[in-house]
mmJSON file of the N, C-alpha and C atoms, coordinates in Angstrom:
{"data_MODEL":{"atom_site":{
"group_PDB":["ATOM","ATOM","ATOM","ATOM","ATOM","ATOM","ATOM","ATOM","ATOM","ATOM","ATOM","ATOM","ATOM","ATOM","ATOM","ATOM","ATOM","ATOM","ATOM","ATOM","ATOM","ATOM","ATOM","ATOM","ATOM","ATOM","ATOM","ATOM","ATOM","ATOM","ATOM","ATOM","ATOM","ATOM","ATOM","ATOM","ATOM","ATOM","ATOM","ATOM","ATOM","ATOM","ATOM","ATOM","ATOM","ATOM","ATOM","ATOM","ATOM","ATOM","ATOM","ATOM","ATOM","ATOM","ATOM","ATOM","ATOM","ATOM","ATOM","ATOM","ATOM","ATOM","ATOM","ATOM","ATOM","ATOM","ATOM","ATOM","ATOM","ATOM","ATOM","ATOM","ATOM","ATOM","ATOM","ATOM","ATOM","ATOM","ATOM","ATOM","ATOM","ATOM","ATOM","ATOM","ATOM","ATOM","ATOM","ATOM","ATOM","ATOM","ATOM","ATOM","ATOM","ATOM","ATOM","ATOM","ATOM","ATOM","ATOM","ATOM","ATOM","ATOM","ATOM","ATOM","ATOM","ATOM","ATOM","ATOM","ATOM","ATOM","ATOM","ATOM","ATOM","ATOM","ATOM","ATOM","ATOM","ATOM","ATOM","ATOM","ATOM","ATOM","ATOM","ATOM","ATOM","ATOM","ATOM","ATOM","ATOM","ATOM","ATOM","ATOM","ATOM","ATOM","ATOM","ATOM","ATOM","ATOM","ATOM","ATOM","ATOM","ATOM","ATOM","ATOM","ATOM","ATOM","ATOM","ATOM","ATOM","ATOM","ATOM","ATOM","ATOM","ATOM","ATOM","ATOM","ATOM","ATOM","ATOM","ATOM","ATOM","ATOM","ATOM","ATOM","ATOM","ATOM","ATOM","ATOM","ATOM","ATOM","ATOM","ATOM","ATOM","ATOM","ATOM","ATOM","ATOM","ATOM","ATOM","ATOM","ATOM","ATOM","ATOM","ATOM","ATOM","ATOM","ATOM","ATOM","ATOM","ATOM","ATOM","ATOM","ATOM","ATOM","ATOM","ATOM","ATOM","ATOM","ATOM","ATOM","ATOM","ATOM","ATOM","ATOM","ATOM","ATOM","ATOM"],
"id":[1,2,3,4,5,6,7,8,9,10,11,12,13,14,15,16,17,18,19,20,21,22,23,24,25,26,27,28,29,30,31,32,33,34,35,36,37,38,39,40,41,42,43,44,45,46,47,48,49,50,51,52,53,54,55,56,57,58,59,60,61,62,63,64,65,66,67,68,69,70,71,72,73,74,75,76,77,78,79,80,81,82,83,84,85,86,87,88,89,90,91,92,93,94,95,96,97,98,99,100,101,102,103,104,105,106,107,108,109,110,111,112,113,114,115,116,117,118,119,120,121,122,123,124,125,126,127,128,129,130,131,132,133,134,135,136,137,138,139,140,141,142,143,144,145,146,147,148,149,150,151,152,153,154,155,156,157,158,159,160,161,162,163,164,165,166,167,168,169,170,171,172,173,174,175,176,177,178,179,180,181,182,183,184,185,186,187,188,189,190,191,192,193,194,195,196,197,198,199,200,201,202,203,204,205,206,207],
"type_symbol":["N","C","C","N","C","C","N","C","C","N","C","C","N","C","C","N","C","C","N","C","C","N","C","C","N","C","C","N","C","C","N","C","C","N","C","C","N","C","C","N","C","C","N","C","C","N","C","C","N","C","C","N","C","C","N","C","C","N","C","C","N","C","C","N","C","C","N","C","C","N","C","C","N","C","C","N","C","C","N","C","C","N","C","C","N","C","C","N","C","C","N","C","C","N","C","C","N","C","C","N","C","C","N","C","C","N","C","C","N","C","C","N","C","C","N","C","C","N","C","C","N","C","C","N","C","C","N","C","C","N","C","C","N","C","C","N","C","C","N","C","C","N","C","C","N","C","C","N","C","C","N","C","C","N","C","C","N","C","C","N","C","C","N","C","C","N","C","C","N","C","C","N","C","C","N","C","C","N","C","C","N","C","C","N","C","C","N","C","C","N","C","C","N","C","C","N","C","C","N","C","C","N","C","C","N","C","C"],
"label_atom_id":["N","CA","C","N","CA","C","N","CA","C","N","CA","C","N","CA","C","N","CA","C","N","CA","C","N","CA","C","N","CA","C","N","CA","C","N","CA","C","N","CA","C","N","CA","C","N","CA","C","N","CA","C","N","CA","C","N","CA","C","N","CA","C","N","CA","C","N","CA","C","N","CA","C","N","CA","C","N","CA","C","N","CA","C","N","CA","C","N","CA","C","N","CA","C","N","CA","C","N","CA","C","N","CA","C","N","CA","C","N","CA","C","N","CA","C","N","CA","C","N","CA","C","N","CA","C","N","CA","C","N","CA","C","N","CA","C","N","CA","C","N","CA","C","N","CA","C","N","CA","C","N","CA","C","N","CA","C","N","CA","C","N","CA","C","N","CA","C","N","CA","C","N","CA","C","N","CA","C","N","CA","C","N","CA","C","N","CA","C","N","CA","C","N","CA","C","N","CA","C","N","CA","C","N","CA","C","N","CA","C","N","CA","C","N","CA","C","N","CA","C","N","CA","C","N","CA","C","N","CA","C","N","CA","C","N","CA","C","N","CA","C"],
"label_alt_id":[null,null,null,null,null,null,null,null,null,null,null,null,null,null,null,null,null,null,null,null,null,null,null,null,null,null,null,null,null,null,null,null,null,null,null,null,null,null,null,null,null,null,null,null,null,null,null,null,null,null,null,null,null,null,null,null,null,null,null,null,null,null,null,null,null,null,null,null,null,null,null,null,null,null,null,null,null,null,null,null,null,null,null,null,null,null,null,null,null,null,null,null,null,null,null,null,null,null,null,null,null,null,null,null,null,null,null,null,null,null,null,null,null,null,null,null,null,null,null,null,null,null,null,null,null,null,null,null,null,null,null,null,null,null,null,null,null,null,null,null,null,null,null,null,null,null,null,null,null,null,null,null,null,null,null,null,null,null,null,null,null,null,null,null,null,null,null,null,null,null,null,null,null,null,null,null,null,null,null,null,null,null,null,null,null,null,null,null,null,null,null,null,null,null,null,null,null,null,null,null,null,null,null,null,null,null,null],
"label_comp_id":["LEU","LEU","LEU","HIS","HIS","HIS","ALA","ALA","ALA","ASN","ASN","ASN","ARG","ARG","ARG","THR","THR","THR","LEU","LEU","LEU","HIS","HIS","HIS","GLU","GLU","GLU","GLN","GLN","GLN","ASP","ASP","ASP","HIS","HIS","HIS","PRO","PRO","PRO","ARG","ARG","ARG","ALA","ALA","ALA","GLY","GLY","GLY","ARG","ARG","ARG","TYR","TYR","TYR","GLN","GLN","GLN","ALA","ALA","ALA","CYS","CYS","CYS","GLN","GLN","GLN","GLY","GLY","GLY","ALA","ALA","ALA","ALA","ALA","ALA","ARG","ARG","ARG","PHE","PHE","PHE","ASN","ASN","ASN","ASN","ASN","ASN","ALA","ALA","ALA","PRO","PRO","PRO","ALA","ALA","ALA","ARG","ARG","ARG","PHE","PHE","PHE","ALA","ALA","ALA","TYR","TYR","TYR","HIS","HIS","HIS","ALA","ALA","ALA","PRO","PRO","PRO","ASP","ASP","ASP","LEU","LEU","LEU","GLY","GLY","GLY","GLU","GLU","GLU","HIS","HIS","HIS","THR","THR","THR","ASP","ASP","ASP","GLU","GLU","GLU","ILE","ILE","ILE","LEU","LEU","LEU","ALA","ALA","ALA","GLU","GLU","GLU","LEU","LEU","LEU","SER","SER","SER","LEU","LEU","LEU","SER","SER","SER","GLY","GLY","GLY","GLU","GLU","GLU","ASP","ASP","ASP","VAL","VAL","VAL","ALA","ALA","ALA","GLY","GLY","GLY","LEU","LEU","LEU","ARG","ARG","ARG","GLN","GLN","GLN","ARG","ARG","ARG","GLY","GLY","GLY","VAL","VAL","VAL","VAL","VAL","VAL","ARG","ARG","ARG"],
"label_asym_id":["A","A","A","A","A","A","A","A","A","A","A","A","A","A","A","A","A","A","A","A","A","A","A","A","A","A","A","A","A","A","A","A","A","A","A","A","A","A","A","A","A","A","A","A","A","A","A","A","A","A","A","A","A","A","A","A","A","A","A","A","A","A","A","A","A","A","A","A","A","A","A","A","A","A","A","A","A","A","A","A","A","A","A","A","A","A","A","A","A","A","A","A","A","A","A","A","A","A","A","A","A","A","A","A","A","A","A","A","A","A","A","A","A","A","A","A","A","A","A","A","A","A","A","A","A","A","A","A","A","A","A","A","A","A","A","A","A","A","A","A","A","A","A","A","A","A","A","A","A","A","A","A","A","A","A","A","A","A","A","A","A","A","A","A","A","A","A","A","A","A","A","A","A","A","A","A","A","A","A","A","A","A","A","A","A","A","A","A","A","A","A","A","A","A","A","A","A","A","A","A","A","A","A","A","A","A","A"],
"label_entity_id":["1","1","1","1","1","1","1","1","1","1","1","1","1","1","1","1","1","1","1","1","1","1","1","1","1","1","1","1","1","1","1","1","1","1","1","1","1","1","1","1","1","1","1","1","1","1","1","1","1","1","1","1","1","1","1","1","1","1","1","1","1","1","1","1","1","1","1","1","1","1","1","1","1","1","1","1","1","1","1","1","1","1","1","1","1","1","1","1","1","1","1","1","1","1","1","1","1","1","1","1","1","1","1","1","1","1","1","1","1","1","1","1","1","1","1","1","1","1","1","1","1","1","1","1","1","1","1","1","1","1","1","1","1","1","1","1","1","1","1","1","1","1","1","1","1","1","1","1","1","1","1","1","1","1","1","1","1","1","1","1","1","1","1","1","1","1","1","1","1","1","1","1","1","1","1","1","1","1","1","1","1","1","1","1","1","1","1","1","1","1","1","1","1","1","1","1","1","1","1","1","1","1","1","1","1","1","1"],
"label_seq_id":[1,1,1,2,2,2,3,3,3,4,4,4,5,5,5,6,6,6,7,7,7,8,8,8,9,9,9,10,10,10,11,11,11,12,12,12,13,13,13,14,14,14,15,15,15,16,16,16,17,17,17,18,18,18,19,19,19,20,20,20,21,21,21,22,22,22,23,23,23,24,24,24,25,25,25,26,26,26,27,27,27,28,28,28,29,29,29,30,30,30,31,31,31,32,32,32,33,33,33,34,34,34,35,35,35,36,36,36,37,37,37,38,38,38,39,39,39,40,40,40,41,41,41,42,42,42,43,43,43,44,44,44,45,45,45,46,46,46,47,47,47,48,48,48,49,49,49,50,50,50,51,51,51,52,52,52,53,53,53,54,54,54,55,55,55,56,56,56,57,57,57,58,58,58,59,59,59,60,60,60,61,61,61,62,62,62,63,63,63,64,64,64,65,65,65,66,66,66,67,67,67,68,68,68,69,69,69],
"pdbx_PDB_ins_code":[null,null,null,null,null,null,null,null,null,null,null,null,null,null,null,null,null,null,null,null,null,null,null,null,null,null,null,null,null,null,null,null,null,null,null,null,null,null,null,null,null,null,null,null,null,null,null,null,null,null,null,null,null,null,null,null,null,null,null,null,null,null,null,null,null,null,null,null,null,null,null,null,null,null,null,null,null,null,null,null,null,null,null,null,null,null,null,null,null,null,null,null,null,null,null,null,null,null,null,null,null,null,null,null,null,null,null,null,null,null,null,null,null,null,null,null,null,null,null,null,null,null,null,null,null,null,null,null,null,null,null,null,null,null,null,null,null,null,null,null,null,null,null,null,null,null,null,null,null,null,null,null,null,null,null,null,null,null,null,null,null,null,null,null,null,null,null,null,null,null,null,null,null,null,null,null,null,null,null,null,null,null,null,null,null,null,null,null,null,null,null,null,null,null,null,null,null,null,null,null,null,null,null,null,null,null,null],
"Cartn_x":[5.357,5.38,5.855,6.849,7.327,6.303,5.65,4.708,3.519,3.033,1.887,2.31,3.576,4.137,3.841,3.947,3.738,4.974,6.159,7.394,7.804,8.35,8.921,10.199,11.079,12.309,12.138,12.779,12.651,13.982,14.274,15.495,15.17,15.97,15.872,17.047,16.837,17.92,19.154,18.99,20.151,20.462,19.47,19.68,19.99,19.768,20.02,18.809,19.067,17.991,17.476,16.161,15.549,14.268,13.792,12.529,11.437,10.253,9.103,7.887,6.886,5.65,4.635,3.966,2.876,1.635,0.775,-0.475,-1.325,-2.203,-3.01,-4.092,-4.621,-5.697,-5.134,-5.768,-5.369,-6.611,-6.465,-7.591,-7.26,-8.222,-8.032,-7.738,-6.858,-6.514,-5.958,-5.444,-4.827,-3.512,-2.418,-1.148,-0.71,-0.055,0.441,1.547,1.534,2.596,3.233,4.528,5.285,6.071,5.422,6.023,6.834,6.649,7.283,8.188,9.275,10.175,9.906,10.465,10.336,11.049,10.417,11.041,12.199,13.155,14.231,13.679,14.359,13.953,13.918,12.772,12.611,12.365,12.235,12.086,10.843,9.762,8.513,8.157,9.106,8.849,8.303,8.957,8.516,7.087,6.748,5.4,4.356,4.67,3.72,3.523,4.608,4.497,3.77,3.949,3.219,1.72,1.359,-0.052,-0.654,0.198,-0.265,-0.226,0.056,0.064,1.157,2.27,3.386,4.148,4.562,5.311,6.76,7.473,8.892,9.676,9.275,9.934,9.686,8.46,8.138,8.952,9.043,9.795,11.269,11.8,13.208,13.46,12.515,12.642,12.625,11.765,11.717,13.025,13.562,14.836,15.971,15.973,17.03,17.019,15.838,15.718,15.871,16.026,16.212,14.934,13.791,12.495,12.273,12.652,12.549,13.88,14.034,15.249,14.904],
"Cartn_y":[-4.873,-3.465,-3.281,-4.092,-3.984,-4.539,-5.645,-6.3,-5.403,-4.641,-3.778,-2.323,-2.123,-0.814,0.284,-0.057,0.933,1.804,1.226,1.991,2.604,3.786,4.404,5.13,5.357,6.089,7.529,8.397,9.823,10.489,11.618,12.368,13.544,13.707,14.872,15.777,17.083,17.975,17.934,17.624,17.593,16.189,15.358,14.036,12.961,13.238,12.243,11.369,10.193,9.283,8.519,8.374,7.649,6.965,6.025,5.344,5.922,6.066,6.587,5.735,5.801,5.043,5.891,5.256,5.886,5.899,6.857,6.901,5.67,5.352,4.133,4.231,5.411,5.568,5.464,4.672,4.503,4.692,5.397,5.676,5.236,4.651,4.229,5.435,5.239,6.271,7.543,7.462,8.615,8.148,8.253,7.785,8.592,7.915,8.589,9.558,10.731,11.701,12.032,12.113,12.418,13.696,14.818,16.099,16.722,16.26,16.936,16.001,16.53,15.786,16.203,15.474,15.847,17.182,18.131,19.445,19.402,20.306,20.48,21.185,21.04,21.712,23.222,23.819,25.258,25.735,24.825,25.214,26.066,25.818,26.553,27.499,27.755,28.588,29.959,30.641,31.993,32.013,31.036,30.983,30.734,29.835,29.519,30.715,31.372,32.53,33.687,33.815,34.85,34.549,33.267,32.887,33.185,33.19,33.51,35.007,35.787,37.258,37.831,37.136,37.693,38.662,39.766,40.756,40.299,40.941,40.649,40.893,41.897,42.221,41.112,40.61,39.503,38.256,37.955,36.778,36.948,38.132,38.393,38.182,38.607,38.398,36.912,36.157,34.714,34.044,34.471,33.909,34.278,35.502,35.989,35.219,34.865,34.11,32.606,32.174,30.752,29.935,30.629,29.929,29.234,29.886,29.312,29.501,28.709,28.852,29.43],
"Cartn_z":[0.964,0.587,-0.851,-1.229,-2.608,-3.593,-3.226,-4.137,-4.483,-3.526,-3.841,-4.105,-4.34,-4.722,-3.701,-2.437,-1.393,-1.201,-1.37,-1.234,-2.57,-2.501,-3.686,-3.268,-4.221,-3.936,-4.367,-3.622,-3.879,-3.534,-4.169,-3.876,-2.985,-1.942,-1.057,-1.401,-1.487,-1.914,-1.011,0.262,1.167,1.661,1.859,2.457,1.424,0.15,-0.886,-1.154,-1.708,-2.096,-0.879,-0.772,0.343,-0.117,0.688,0.402,1.281,0.696,1.427,1.087,1.945,1.729,0.975,0.06,-0.678,0.199,0.001,0.745,0.483,1.399,1.294,0.23,-0.021,-1.006,-2.414,-3.245,-4.642,-5.511,-6.609,-7.49,-8.904,-9.592,-10.977,-11.855,-12.824,-13.805,-13.176,-11.976,-11.319,-10.694,-11.441,-10.911,-9.691,-8.779,-7.572,-7.96,-7.354,-7.587,-6.249,-6.261,-5.049,-5.314,-5.125,-5.483,-4.357,-3.14,-2.019,-1.246,-0.792,0.079,1.517,2.445,3.848,4.065,4.728,4.899,5.896,5.696,6.66,7.889,8.995,10.224,9.99,10.229,10.075,8.652,7.703,6.298,6.049,6.778,6.552,7.699,8.564,9.747,9.369,8.436,8.075,7.541,6.689,6.136,7.221,8.147,9.216,10.141,10.518,11.407,10.715,9.399,8.657,8.665,8.533,8.587,9.957,10.989,12.338,12.614,11.582,11.626,12.515,12.668,13.415,12.515,13.082,12.313,12.158,11.251,11.072,12.345,13.076,14.357,15.379,15.435,16.339,15.999,14.721,14.276,14.611,14.392,14.719,16.206,17.028,18.472,18.838,18.202,18.454,18.036,16.903,16.443,17.394,17.838,18.749,20.065,20.545,21.809,21.6,20.349,20.072,20.082,20.009,20.016,18.67,17.579,16.232,15.513,14.456,13.626,12.303],
"occupancy":[1.0,1.0,1.0,1.0,1.0,1.0,1.0,1.0,1.0,1.0,1.0,1.0,1.0,1.0,1.0,1.0,1.0,1.0,1.0,1.0,1.0,1.0,1.0,1.0,1.0,1.0,1.0,1.0,1.0,1.0,1.0,1.0,1.0,1.0,1.0,1.0,1.0,1.0,1.0,1.0,1.0,1.0,1.0,1.0,1.0,1.0,1.0,1.0,1.0,1.0,1.0,1.0,1.0,1.0,1.0,1.0,1.0,1.0,1.0,1.0,1.0,1.0,1.0,1.0,1.0,1.0,1.0,1.0,1.0,1.0,1.0,1.0,1.0,1.0,1.0,1.0,1.0,1.0,1.0,1.0,1.0,1.0,1.0,1.0,1.0,1.0,1.0,1.0,1.0,1.0,1.0,1.0,1.0,1.0,1.0,1.0,1.0,1.0,1.0,1.0,1.0,1.0,1.0,1.0,1.0,1.0,1.0,1.0,1.0,1.0,1.0,1.0,1.0,1.0,1.0,1.0,1.0,1.0,1.0,1.0,1.0,1.0,1.0,1.0,1.0,1.0,1.0,1.0,1.0,1.0,1.0,1.0,1.0,1.0,1.0,1.0,1.0,1.0,1.0,1.0,1.0,1.0,1.0,1.0,1.0,1.0,1.0,1.0,1.0,1.0,1.0,1.0,1.0,1.0,1.0,1.0,1.0,1.0,1.0,1.0,1.0,1.0,1.0,1.0,1.0,1.0,1.0,1.0,1.0,1.0,1.0,1.0,1.0,1.0,1.0,1.0,1.0,1.0,1.0,1.0,1.0,1.0,1.0,1.0,1.0,1.0,1.0,1.0,1.0,1.0,1.0,1.0,1.0,1.0,1.0,1.0,1.0,1.0,1.0,1.0,1.0,1.0,1.0,1.0,1.0,1.0,1.0],
"B_iso_or_equiv":[0.0,0.0,0.0,0.0,0.0,0.0,0.0,0.0,0.0,0.0,0.0,0.0,0.0,0.0,0.0,0.0,0.0,0.0,0.0,0.0,0.0,0.0,0.0,0.0,0.0,0.0,0.0,0.0,0.0,0.0,0.0,0.0,0.0,0.0,0.0,0.0,0.0,0.0,0.0,0.0,0.0,0.0,0.0,0.0,0.0,0.0,0.0,0.0,0.0,0.0,0.0,0.0,0.0,0.0,0.0,0.0,0.0,0.0,0.0,0.0,0.0,0.0,0.0,0.0,0.0,0.0,0.0,0.0,0.0,0.0,0.0,0.0,0.0,0.0,0.0,0.0,0.0,0.0,0.0,0.0,0.0,0.0,0.0,0.0,0.0,0.0,0.0,0.0,0.0,0.0,0.0,0.0,0.0,0.0,0.0,0.0,0.0,0.0,0.0,0.0,0.0,0.0,0.0,0.0,0.0,0.0,0.0,0.0,0.0,0.0,0.0,0.0,0.0,0.0,0.0,0.0,0.0,0.0,0.0,0.0,0.0,0.0,0.0,0.0,0.0,0.0,0.0,0.0,0.0,0.0,0.0,0.0,0.0,0.0,0.0,0.0,0.0,0.0,0.0,0.0,0.0,0.0,0.0,0.0,0.0,0.0,0.0,0.0,0.0,0.0,0.0,0.0,0.0,0.0,0.0,0.0,0.0,0.0,0.0,0.0,0.0,0.0,0.0,0.0,0.0,0.0,0.0,0.0,0.0,0.0,0.0,0.0,0.0,0.0,0.0,0.0,0.0,0.0,0.0,0.0,0.0,0.0,0.0,0.0,0.0,0.0,0.0,0.0,0.0,0.0,0.0,0.0,0.0,0.0,0.0,0.0,0.0,0.0,0.0,0.0,0.0,0.0,0.0,0.0,0.0,0.0,0.0],
"pdbx_formal_charge":[null,null,null,null,null,null,null,null,null,null,null,null,null,null,null,null,null,null,null,null,null,null,null,null,null,null,null,null,null,null,null,null,null,null,null,null,null,null,null,null,null,null,null,null,null,null,null,null,null,null,null,null,null,null,null,null,null,null,null,null,null,null,null,null,null,null,null,null,null,null,null,null,null,null,null,null,null,null,null,null,null,null,null,null,null,null,null,null,null,null,null,null,null,null,null,null,null,null,null,null,null,null,null,null,null,null,null,null,null,null,null,null,null,null,null,null,null,null,null,null,null,null,null,null,null,null,null,null,null,null,null,null,null,null,null,null,null,null,null,null,null,null,null,null,null,null,null,null,null,null,null,null,null,null,null,null,null,null,null,null,null,null,null,null,null,null,null,null,null,null,null,null,null,null,null,null,null,null,null,null,null,null,null,null,null,null,null,null,null,null,null,null,null,null,null,null,null,null,null,null,null,null,null,null,null,null,null],
"auth_seq_id":[1,1,1,2,2,2,3,3,3,4,4,4,5,5,5,6,6,6,7,7,7,8,8,8,9,9,9,10,10,10,11,11,11,12,12,12,13,13,13,14,14,14,15,15,15,16,16,16,17,17,17,18,18,18,19,19,19,20,20,20,21,21,21,22,22,22,23,23,23,24,24,24,25,25,25,26,26,26,27,27,27,28,28,28,29,29,29,30,30,30,31,31,31,32,32,32,33,33,33,34,34,34,35,35,35,36,36,36,37,37,37,38,38,38,39,39,39,40,40,40,41,41,41,42,42,42,43,43,43,44,44,44,45,45,45,46,46,46,47,47,47,48,48,48,49,49,49,50,50,50,51,51,51,52,52,52,53,53,53,54,54,54,55,55,55,56,56,56,57,57,57,58,58,58,59,59,59,60,60,60,61,61,61,62,62,62,63,63,63,64,64,64,65,65,65,66,66,66,67,67,67,68,68,68,69,69,69],
"auth_comp_id":["LEU","LEU","LEU","HIS","HIS","HIS","ALA","ALA","ALA","ASN","ASN","ASN","ARG","ARG","ARG","THR","THR","THR","LEU","LEU","LEU","HIS","HIS","HIS","GLU","GLU","GLU","GLN","GLN","GLN","ASP","ASP","ASP","HIS","HIS","HIS","PRO","PRO","PRO","ARG","ARG","ARG","ALA","ALA","ALA","GLY","GLY","GLY","ARG","ARG","ARG","TYR","TYR","TYR","GLN","GLN","GLN","ALA","ALA","ALA","CYS","CYS","CYS","GLN","GLN","GLN","GLY","GLY","GLY","ALA","ALA","ALA","ALA","ALA","ALA","ARG","ARG","ARG","PHE","PHE","PHE","ASN","ASN","ASN","ASN","ASN","ASN","ALA","ALA","ALA","PRO","PRO","PRO","ALA","ALA","ALA","ARG","ARG","ARG","PHE","PHE","PHE","ALA","ALA","ALA","TYR","TYR","TYR","HIS","HIS","HIS","ALA","ALA","ALA","PRO","PRO","PRO","ASP","ASP","ASP","LEU","LEU","LEU","GLY","GLY","GLY","GLU","GLU","GLU","HIS","HIS","HIS","THR","THR","THR","ASP","ASP","ASP","GLU","GLU","GLU","ILE","ILE","ILE","LEU","LEU","LEU","ALA","ALA","ALA","GLU","GLU","GLU","LEU","LEU","LEU","SER","SER","SER","LEU","LEU","LEU","SER","SER","SER","GLY","GLY","GLY","GLU","GLU","GLU","ASP","ASP","ASP","VAL","VAL","VAL","ALA","ALA","ALA","GLY","GLY","GLY","LEU","LEU","LEU","ARG","ARG","ARG","GLN","GLN","GLN","ARG","ARG","ARG","GLY","GLY","GLY","VAL","VAL","VAL","VAL","VAL","VAL","ARG","ARG","ARG"],
"auth_asym_id":["A","A","A","A","A","A","A","A","A","A","A","A","A","A","A","A","A","A","A","A","A","A","A","A","A","A","A","A","A","A","A","A","A","A","A","A","A","A","A","A","A","A","A","A","A","A","A","A","A","A","A","A","A","A","A","A","A","A","A","A","A","A","A","A","A","A","A","A","A","A","A","A","A","A","A","A","A","A","A","A","A","A","A","A","A","A","A","A","A","A","A","A","A","A","A","A","A","A","A","A","A","A","A","A","A","A","A","A","A","A","A","A","A","A","A","A","A","A","A","A","A","A","A","A","A","A","A","A","A","A","A","A","A","A","A","A","A","A","A","A","A","A","A","A","A","A","A","A","A","A","A","A","A","A","A","A","A","A","A","A","A","A","A","A","A","A","A","A","A","A","A","A","A","A","A","A","A","A","A","A","A","A","A","A","A","A","A","A","A","A","A","A","A","A","A","A","A","A","A","A","A","A","A","A","A","A","A"],
"auth_atom_id":["N","CA","C","N","CA","C","N","CA","C","N","CA","C","N","CA","C","N","CA","C","N","CA","C","N","CA","C","N","CA","C","N","CA","C","N","CA","C","N","CA","C","N","CA","C","N","CA","C","N","CA","C","N","CA","C","N","CA","C","N","CA","C","N","CA","C","N","CA","C","N","CA","C","N","CA","C","N","CA","C","N","CA","C","N","CA","C","N","CA","C","N","CA","C","N","CA","C","N","CA","C","N","CA","C","N","CA","C","N","CA","C","N","CA","C","N","CA","C","N","CA","C","N","CA","C","N","CA","C","N","CA","C","N","CA","C","N","CA","C","N","CA","C","N","CA","C","N","CA","C","N","CA","C","N","CA","C","N","CA","C","N","CA","C","N","CA","C","N","CA","C","N","CA","C","N","CA","C","N","CA","C","N","CA","C","N","CA","C","N","CA","C","N","CA","C","N","CA","C","N","CA","C","N","CA","C","N","CA","C","N","CA","C","N","CA","C","N","CA","C","N","CA","C","N","CA","C","N","CA","C","N","CA","C","N","CA","C","N","CA","C"],
"pdbx_PDB_model_num":[1,1,1,1,1,1,1,1,1,1,1,1,1,1,1,1,1,1,1,1,1,1,1,1,1,1,1,1,1,1,1,1,1,1,1,1,1,1,1,1,1,1,1,1,1,1,1,1,1,1,1,1,1,1,1,1,1,1,1,1,1,1,1,1,1,1,1,1,1,1,1,1,1,1,1,1,1,1,1,1,1,1,1,1,1,1,1,1,1,1,1,1,1,1,1,1,1,1,1,1,1,1,1,1,1,1,1,1,1,1,1,1,1,1,1,1,1,1,1,1,1,1,1,1,1,1,1,1,1,1,1,1,1,1,1,1,1,1,1,1,1,1,1,1,1,1,1,1,1,1,1,1,1,1,1,1,1,1,1,1,1,1,1,1,1,1,1,1,1,1,1,1,1,1,1,1,1,1,1,1,1,1,1,1,1,1,1,1,1,1,1,1,1,1,1,1,1,1,1,1,1,1,1,1,1,1,1]
}}}
């Protein structure tokens, strides 16, 4: 993994420094970019529920019942 540069190190805002695997596809003259870290639990919940057309009231109800964080 080290010889073919599959592993790279990355910083997570809460978890600190960690190693991750690069994707298998490699393209000439296009360096790999690692712009995103692994999301925290519930980090994208609001965006996903908005895409599903849930209202703020619906989301509040789900949070109140412990369905989402």
